[in-house]
Each structure stands twice: as C-alpha cells, then as structure tokens.
N, C-alpha and C positions, 0 to 999 in steps of 0.2 A: 549470164556467167556461169560456166560449168561449175558443179560442187567438187571440192577437193576429195580425193579418196585416200585413205590410209589402211594398209593391210598388214595384218599381224604376220611376222616372219617366224618360222620355226627355228628360232635361236634359244640358247639358256636364258632364263630370267634372272636378274641380279637384285636381290633384295637388300635393303639398307635398314640399319637400326635407327629408330627415331625416338624423340622424347615423348612420353605418354602424356605430357600436359603442355598445352600451348601457353607460352609465358604472357600472352595478351588477354587471358581471362583469368577471373579471380572467383573464389568460391563463396557462396553466401548461404544463409540458413533462412527458411521460411516457416512461419506459423501461418498454416493454410486456413484453418477454421477450427471451432470448438464443437465438441460432439456431446449428445446427451438429450434430455427431454427439454431443455430451455430452448425457447424460441429466440431467434436472433432479431436485429433490428428490422429486418424485412419481414418479420413474422413467419419465417420459415424454420423447420426443425430437421436437423440431421443426427440420427442416432449414431453410435459406436459401430454398430454392426454395419450400416449402410455406408459409413465413411471408409471402412475396410474395404468394402467392394470398389468405391470411388478411387481409392489409392492406387488401383491398377492402371488408372489413366494418367497418373502423375509423371512417370518416366518420359522424358522428352517433351514435356508440356512447355510452351513458350512462356517467357517472363516478359511483358509489355509494359508499356508506359507511355505517357506524353509529358515531355519536358518543357517547362516554360523558361526561356532564356533570360527574360526580364526579371521573372520572381526568383529564379535560382532554385526551383524546386519543381517536383512533378505535380501534375493535377489529376483529376478523376477520369473515369472512363470517357475519352473525348470522342464524340462523333459530330460529323457535320452533314448537312443536307446539300448534295452536289445537283445542280440543275444545268442541264445541257440539252440542246436540241429538243427543248419543249418537255423533257423528261427529268424527273428527280429521283435520287436514290440517296439512301443513308450510308455513309462511308465511315469507317473505323480510322481514326487519325493517329491511334497509338502505334509505337514502333517496337519491334522486338529487340530487347536489350540482353537477352540470355535464354536460358533454358534449364529445366530440371534435369539433373544427372540421369543418363540412362540406367544407370545402376544405382539409383538413388536409395538411401535408407529412408524408410518412413517409420516414424514412431509416435506414441502418444506420451504427452507430458502435461502435468498439471501446472497452472499458473494462478496467482492471486490478482484479479483485475481490479484496479481502482482501490486496493486496499479492503476489498470486502467480498468479492464474488470470486469464489474458487471454480475455475473452469479447466477442463481437459481438452487440450489443443492436439490436432494432428499436424505433426512436423515433418519436414523433408529438407533436402539440401539440393542446391543448383549451382549454376555457374553464370557470371555476368562478363560481358565483353567490355571490360573497363579499357583496354588499349584502344579499342574502336570508338567507344563512347565515353569520354572522360567524365560525364556527368554521373556516371554508375559509381564514382568514388563516394559521391554524398551518400548513396545507400550503405556503402560499406561504414562510412565514418560516423553518420549520425543515425541510420536506420530510417525507414519510411514505412507508413500503412501500407497494407496490402489487401486486395479484394479478388477473391476467387470468382472467375466466371464458368458458367455451366453451358453445355452444348444444348440448346433449347429442344433439339429434335430427339434428344435421348432422355429427356427428363420423364421420369415415371413417378408421379405424386399424387397426392389426394388433399383436398381442403377438409379440415375439421370445421365444424358448425357450432355455433353459440346456441342458446336457448331459443333464439328467433329464427334459427335456420340460416343465418347470415355467416359468410366465410369467416373463419376465425384464425387458424394456423394453417399453413401450407407444409404438409409433412412430406418429405422428399424420400422415395423408396429405391431409386436407382438414378443415376446420372453420370456423365462423362465430363471431367474437368477439362475445358477448352483452353482456359488462359489463366495466369496468375498476373494480375495488374498491379504495378506499383503506383500508389497514391501519395499525394504531397501531405504535408504535415496538418494543413488545415481541412483535409478531406477525410471524414470518418468512415471507416469500413463497417460493413453490416455486422461482422464478427469483430466487437470492439477491440480486442487485442491483437488481432491478425497483423502481422508486419512482416518485413524482409530487411535483413541486415547482415553484419558480418557474422561469421561462424562462432557460436559459443561453445559448441561441442564439435571437436575434431574427429573424423572417422577415418583417419589415414592409417589405421592398424588393421591387424587381422581380425576377422569376425570373432566376436565374444570379448575381445579385449577392450573395445569401446565402452561396453556395458560396465566392465569392472572399473575403468577409470572414471566413468560418470558416477558410479556408486561410491567410490572412494572420495570424490570431490563432495558429494552430498553429506557423507559421513563426517568428513573433516569440517565442513561448515556447520554440521549439528553439533559437533563437539566444541567448536569455538564459540557457539552461541548457547550451549546447553545451560539451561538454569539462568538466563539472563546474560548480561555483559560480563564476561569473564577475562576478556583480553583487554587490558588497560594500558594507557601511556603514563609513564612515570612523569610527575611534576617536579620541575627543578627546585630543590630546596635542600639546605644543608643543615647538619645538626648545630644547633645554637644559634641560628638566625631568627629573625623576628617571628616568622610563621611556625618554625619548630618549637620556639619558646612558648608560643600561645597555645599551640596543640598539646605539648608536653604538660603544660600546666592544667590544661582542661581535662585530660585523661589520667593524670598522675594517681597512681595507686589503684586504678581499675583496669585499665588496658595497657598493652605494649604496642609501640608503633611499628608496624610492618613495612608500609610504604605510604607515600603521598602520590596520588594518581589524578588523571583526568579521564572522562569516558568519551564516547563518540560525540556526544553533545557539548563537550568541553565544560562539563561540571566537574568542580573539584570536590575531592573527598579523600579521606585517610582510611587505609585498611589497618585495622587494629587486630590485636590478638588477645585471647584470655581462654584459659582452660582448654588449649589446643584446638580452639574454634577461631573463625575469622569474621570480623564485623565491618561494616561500612558506616562511616561518620562523614556526612555531607557538610560543607562548609562555604563560605563566600567571603571574599575580601572587599571591604568597603572603601570608599574613595579616600577616607582618612587613613587607610592602612590598617584599621582594626580587623579582626577576624570574628565572623559570626558563624556559630556552630549550629548543626541541627539539634533539636530537642533530644534526640537519642539515636544510638547506633543501631543499624539492622544487620542481622546475621547473613553472611555470604555463604550460600550453599555450594558445594562442589568447587570451592576456590583452590586453585592449585598455585602456591607461590612462586616467584621466579627462582631460577637456580641461584642467582647471585643476589643476595639482599641488598635492598637499596641503602640500608643504614648498618654500619659495623657495629656488631654487639659490644665490643670493648670501647668504642667511641661514644656509644649510648650510655654505658655504665660510668665512663668518666664524666659525661655530661651531668648524669643524675648526681654523682658525688659532689661535683662542683656546685651544682644548684643547692644542694642540702648544706653545703658549707656556707653558701651566701645567705640563704634563709637563717641559718643559726647565727651568723654574725650580725644580721639585721635585728634579730630578735633580742641579742645581747646589747646592742646599740640602744634599743628601744628601753630596755630595762635600765640601763645606766641613765638615760635621760630622765625616766620617771623618778630613780631614786636620788638623783643629784639636787642639792639644794639650790635655791635661787641665789645668785651672787650679787653683790652691791656694784652698781655701775661706776662708783668713784673709786673705791679701793680694791675691787675685784676679789674681796674676800666674801665667803658665805655670810648671809644676812645675820645668821646667829653669831657670828664672830666679829660682825662689823661694829666699829666703834663711832662711825660717822653719824652726826645728828641729822635728822631730817629737818632741814630748815623750812621746808614750805609744805606742811601737811596739809593745810587748808587748800593750798592749789591742787594737791593730789584728790582731795575729796571732791572738789568741784569737777576735775577731769573725769572721776568716776562717775559722778552724776551725769555728765554730758555724754558718757559712753553707754548710759543705759538705754535701751530701746524704748522709744516712745510708743505707747499703746494707741492702736486706732479702733474705731467702730467701723466695722465693714459695711453696715448698712448705710452709713454716711458717704460712701463712696459710690458716686454715679455709675462708673463703669461695672463695678460689681452687681450693682442692682440689676442693670440692663443684661448682663450674663446670666444672672440668676434666673431672670423671668425668661429668656430665651431658652434656657436649659430645660424649665419646666414645661414650656410649650412643646419642645422636642420630645420630651418624655410622653406627653399626652398624644402627639402625632404617632410616635412609635408604637404605642399600645393600640391605637386604632388601626395602624397598619398591619400589626401582627394579627389583630381579630379579623380583618379583611382577608389576610392571606389563609387563615384557617378556614374561613368561609369558602373561598374559592377553591381551596384544595378538596373540601367536601363535594362541591359541584363538579370538579374535575373527575373525581372518582365515579360519580354517578354517571357522568356522560360517557366516560370510558367504558363503563360496565354496559351501558346501553348500546354504544357503538359495537362492542364485541358481540352483543347479541343479535345485532342487525346483520353484521358481517357473517356470523355463523349461520343465520337463516338463509341468506344469500347463497352460502356455500352448500347448505342441505338442499336448496331448491335446485342448485347446479347439478350436484350428485343425482338428484331424483330424475332430472331430464335426461340422463343417460340410462333410461329403464332398460335399454337393449343389452346392457352389460348385467353380469351375475353380481350377487353380493360378494362372491370371491374375488371377482375382478376389482370391485371397488373398495376391498378391505383396506388397502394401503391409504387411500385418501380419507377414508372414514377415521382410521386410527390417528392420522396426522391432520385432522381438519382444522385444528386450532393453530398449527404452525405453517401449513400450505396456504399461499394466497388464492384467491379466487382464480386468477389466471393459471396458476400452478395446476390446480385441480382440473381446470378445464383442458389444459394442455395434455396431462398425464391420461385422462379419460379419453380424449381424442385419439391419442396414440394407441390406446388399448383397442378402440373401435377399428382403427385401420389394421392393426395386427390380427384382430379377430374377423376381419373382412365384414364387418358389419355394413349393411347397405344404408345409406343416408337417403331416405325418401321424405321430402318435405311435406307430403300429403299422407302421413302415417294412418290418419283417420279418415281418410277418403277412399273410395273405390276398394273397399274391402273384398277380398276373395280374387282381386286381380293381381297379376304379376306385376312388381314394380318395374318401372322404366328407368334405366340408368344411362347415363351419357359419360363419355370419356373426356376429361379435360385436355387431352393431347389432341383431340380430333380437329378437322378443319372447320371453317365457318360456313361451309356451303352444304352440310347436312342439315337434318330436320329437327335438330335441337331447338329447344325453346330459347327466347330471347335471353331469359335470366341465365342460363347455362353458357350462352355465348359471352354474356358480360363476364361470367366467372372465368372463362377461358382468357378474356382479355387482361383481366386483373392479374392473373397468374403469370401470364406472358410479360407484363409490364414489371412485376415484382422480380421475376428471374433476370 
C-alpha cells in the first residue's frame, strides 16, 4: 500500500489562542533529597554543591510509579525478569504519571525529620496526569514517599574507606537524575523525608513575589508561636458560675482574672493579671465537679490580650461587691449564733429566764455519760497491729532500696566515664588513620570530638579526602617508591582490575 503524502501549501497561517494549562493535570511539590555531609540509608552522600549541579537535570524529569490496585497504594521500584526465546532481561514496570515542570523552580528548604534530625532538602515542582490516572489523586490527598533514581552511566563518585580499607561511604561528585519514583506508605525512601504531594508553596506569581510570601508566612508562624503558646481558645465560663466562683475565691486579693482558656492540648488554664503582667494558672475539673488548681501561676511572656475582654469589668466589680456582701452577712450570722443563749425546748425562752423545772436530771446525766466516747487501746486491735508491722517492713525495704539506688548510680557514673573514654579513644584512632590529611583539615573534628559520633568523623574526613583528591591506596606501606595504581569505579568489568576492585564496582552499582 502506497504511503499517503501531505504537501504544505503556500497559504497564510492561522494561529489560535490556547489555555496555557491542561485541565487534566495537577501541580505537585517534591522533596527530592537532603544534602550535606550526612550519609543516607544507602550510605551515599550528596553535598549541597553537587546537588546544585544535579538540579540542572530536574526539568522534564519523569515522575514514575507502580500502583497496586488491590492495595490502593503505590509500591517500590518495580522490576520484573522477562524470559522469552531462551533469553531473559530485566524490565522496569513503573509507569510515567507526570513530569517535573520544564520551568521548574528549585530551592533548598530545612525540615525537622522525626522530631530530632534537622535536614536541608532540595525541592522542586512538577505536574501529575490526574485526569488520565485517577490514582494520582491519592498523591495529592495523602502524600507519598519518593525516591530519586540516578542515571548509572553518568555517576561520578568515590568510595571512602574505613580504618581497615573497606568501603564505607559512597560520595557522589556528579550525576544526572533520571527519574523521580513515587513509593507507597510502606516503602521507606533512602532519604528519609523525601516525598511528593500537593503544593505547600504556590509559585504562580512573578519572580521574587513567592519568596516574599513564603517569608511572610514564616514570620507570621513565628509570631504566633513566639515564646510558646500565645494563641488560645477561650473556655466557656460565665461570671458567677461554679468555675468562676472557685477561680475567684482562689486568686482573690492577689490576681485579676483576664480570661479562662484552653490550649492546643485541651489543657484548661486561667490568664491572670497583676502589676500590668500576665500569668498562667493551670487547673482541672474533677469528676465530682470540684476544681483543682496548680500550685502556683507562671508568668506569660509577650502575651497580647484579646481586643474584646472575655469578662466585663463592671460585671466583675458587681460580682466582687455581691460576694463581699454575702461574706459579711455570713460572718454576722455566725456572730449572732455564737452570742445567742441556748433556749428551753419547752417554753422557748432563754434558759436564764426559763422557770421550767428539770424533772429528769438523772436521765440527762446518763445520756451525757453514754455520749462520752469510749477509750480504746490500739495495741489490742489486730488490724492496727498488722498495719503497723507492715508499715515498719515497708520502711525497711524502702531504706534498702534507696541505698541500692545510690550504689547503682555510682556504678553508672563510673561506667559512663569509662564508655566515654573508650569512645574518645576510638575517635582519636579514627582521626589518626587519616594521616594523609593535615592538622588544619582535621581541626574541626578534633575540636568537636566529644559531640561528633564516630560515623560523623569518618564521613567528614572521607569527604575532605575526596575534595583534596587524596589517593586511596590499600598498600600504603608496600612497594615504596612505586607509583600507586588506581582504578575507576565506573569502568567495565573486562579490564585488568583486581577482583576486589570489581567487587567494589558491583556493590556501588547495586547501591545506586
């Protein structure tokens, strides 16, 4: 069948206006990898300078993944072994779900991973084909882990070595990013906090404006959280109710009541005032409705009161006056009761004026005798004797336990001191093994030897060796006077490199 032909005619060209955004795609934000001297889970290290070079390969980079329909989530880097016609090959089963924007913004941003590790991540933005692949909605709604894949043919890296000459850290000097792979929740990325999800920072404005917006957001967040919890939710309470009465009675004469609040942890507390300062008094409400207050109030620094006070000043003053009137009336009633003479039950007159005869004085005396409390000897009560004996035994056991704790604390202090000495000796040995570096190069780790871990010291010194282009020759003390033989980790397996070098290449290839 002949091929159809189509020849361009010499006629005017008609252009149309198009929408610059396909409605079937959605924007996403990606934490690619963290940078610095810290090795990741694959024991590889990418510095910020190297990451800046790698960022040039991000625009247009595919976003891939393998979605499990039954699981309802993505999985890891999926590959299968395909066998056909007596041959087998490894095939990648992941599917492209989007791409990094061709005009993508790339920036560095710090995060606190797992509440303790501060890391700086390389960030970028991309697009997902949500109209074509509905499973992408999961990424935008919940967020997914993400793993960066490097083109193995472009990796330029070196292995740092430990004191025995064994490979320790894989320090990447140059590489091209080939893919960004979406992982499932159950699949941990090698860069712990690397993920892909809905945009947190929108860059749909002119250059420079995004930085201003982001800065303003951070400043606002800092202001809201400055000095601790400063933005509180008012707790429902009215002047004169049980809670207000208990609070007022507790602080009367010492503090004024600004407001009653609860914090993010739903802890109840009162904001008090005194001498133009603000104080926080925590309290709780027991099951029986009673109010339990903290031992003392703590000062609230930089507290800014609400524009509208929770309690009206005049209403508070009126309540205080009414409470004073009630207290005074109660005191007067008590004084009247104390000064009033006992009255006769028969005639109702005070006993001093009563003319009624006491017909049964003897009966009264008997009743008085019956009313007297009978005295007991506690030593005759079996329960008391048992409790007293148990208490004495507990006191003895407590004293023995306290003595044992003191003894163990002394032993722990000795062991801690011994452990620190052993660890320091190991660190000093590690530093000494890097004899090819100058004292100036090693000054940082020597200064921070007590704070850096053994792995930190090894990683930092290894990076310095690579940067200084130090030759790693495992036979430093052999064949003196001969030129050292070096081998590239990127070379093929067919060269004349020794078996251990080929093994290193295999390990490096598998880790990447």
